[in-house]
C-alpha positions as CSV (number, residue, x, y, z in Angstrom):
1,M,0.0,0.0,0.0
2,K,2.9,2.4,0.8
3,A,4.4,1.9,-2.6
4,I,1.1,2.9,-4.2
5,Q,1.0,6.1,-2.2
6,N,4.6,6.9,-3.1
7,L,3.7,6.3,-6.8
8,K,0.8,8.7,-6.5
9,G,3.1,11.3,-5.0
10,M,5.7,10.9,-7.7
11,L,3.0,11.3,-10.4
12,K,2.0,14.7,-8.8
13,N,5.6,15.9,-9.3
14,R,5.7,17.2,-12.9
15,H,9.4,16.4,-13.2
16,L,8.9,12.8,-12.3
17,A,5.5,12.0,-13.7
18,L,6.7,11.4,-17.3
19,A,9.5,9.1,-16.3
20,V,7.3,7.1,-13.9
21,T,4.5,6.7,-16.5
22,D,7.0,5.8,-19.2
23,A,8.5,3.2,-16.9
24,A,5.0,1.6,-16.2
25,M,4.1,1.6,-19.9
26,G,7.5,-0.1,-20.6
27,E,6.6,-2.8,-18.2
28,V,3.2,-3.3,-19.8
29,L,4.9,-3.6,-23.2
30,C,7.3,-6.2,-21.8
31,Q,4.5,-8.2,-20.3
32,L,2.6,-8.1,-23.5
33,A,5.6,-9.1,-25.6
34,Y,6.5,-12.2,-23.6
35,K,2.9,-13.3,-23.1
36,S,2.1,-13.0,-26.8
37,V,4.9,-15.5,-27.4
38,W,3.1,-17.9,-25.1
39,F,-0.1,-17.7,-27.3
40,G,1.7,-17.6,-30.7
41,S,0.9,-14.0,-31.5
42,S,2.8,-10.7,-31.7
43,V,2.7,-7.2,-30.5
44,Q,2.8,-4.3,-32.9
45,K,3.3,-0.7,-31.8
46,V,1.4,2.1,-33.6
47,G,2.8,5.6,-33.4
48,R,1.3,7.7,-30.7
49,L,0.7,10.6,-33.1
50,F,-1.5,8.3,-35.4
51,A,-4.8,10.1,-35.9
52,S,-6.9,7.1,-34.9
53,S,-9.9,9.0,-33.6
54,K,-10.0,11.6,-36.3
55,T,-9.8,9.2,-39.3
56,C,-12.9,7.6,-40.7
57,S,-12.6,3.8,-40.5
58,A,-14.9,3.4,-43.4
59,C,-13.4,5.8,-46.1
60,G,-10.2,7.3,-44.6
61,Y,-11.4,10.9,-44.5
62,V,-9.6,12.9,-41.7
63,H,-11.8,15.1,-39.5
64,H,-9.2,17.7,-38.5
65,N,-11.5,19.8,-36.3
66,L,-12.6,17.0,-34.0
67,A,-12.5,18.2,-30.4
68,L,-11.6,15.8,-27.5
69,S,-15.1,16.4,-26.0
70,D,-16.7,15.1,-29.3
71,R,-17.6,11.5,-28.4
72,T,-19.5,10.9,-31.7
73,W,-19.1,12.4,-35.2
74,V,-20.4,12.0,-38.7
75,C,-17.9,11.6,-41.5
76,A,-18.1,14.4,-44.1
77,G,-16.7,12.0,-46.7
78,C,-19.1,9.1,-46.5
79,G,-21.8,10.1,-43.9
80,T,-20.8,7.2,-41.5
81,R,-21.7,8.0,-37.9
82,H,-18.8,7.1,-35.6
83,Q,-18.4,6.5,-31.9
84,R,-15.0,8.0,-31.1
85,D,-13.4,5.1,-29.2
86,W,-14.8,2.3,-31.4
87,N,-13.6,4.1,-34.5
88,A,-10.1,4.6,-32.9
89,A,-9.9,0.9,-32.1
90,K,-10.8,-0.1,-35.6
91,N,-8.1,2.3,-37.0
92,I,-5.5,1.1,-34.6
93,E,-6.2,-2.5,-35.5
94,A,-5.9,-1.6,-39.2
95,E,-2.7,0.4,-38.8
96,A,-1.1,-2.4,-36.7
97,L,-1.9,-5.0,-39.4
98,R,-0.6,-2.7,-42.1
99,L,2.7,-2.2,-40.2
100,A,3.1,-5.9,-39.5
101,F,2.6,-7.0,-43.0
102,A,4.2,-4.1,-44.8
C-alpha cells in the first residue's frame, strides 16, 4: 500500500511524472511481448501521433477539427456515424496490421 501512495506522490511531481508513467508503460509492453509468445501471437506498436480518432474507419477521411469532447461524429466524406473510441480501435487495428505485413 505504501508503494502505491509513493507512486501517486511521484505522479504529482511534474518532473517525475513522465519518467514514472513511461516506466510503467514499458513494463506493460514487456509483459505483452512475452505473453504474446506464449499464445503464438505478436505485439505491434502504432505511433502515438497516429490520428486514430479523427480518421474515418470506413473511407479514410480525416476530421481535423474533432475536439476531445466530441464523443460521436459524422464523416463528411461518406456520412458514416462514428463513436470515437470504437472508431479509434478499428483504425489502430488496421494500422497495426498494415505495419506488421508491410
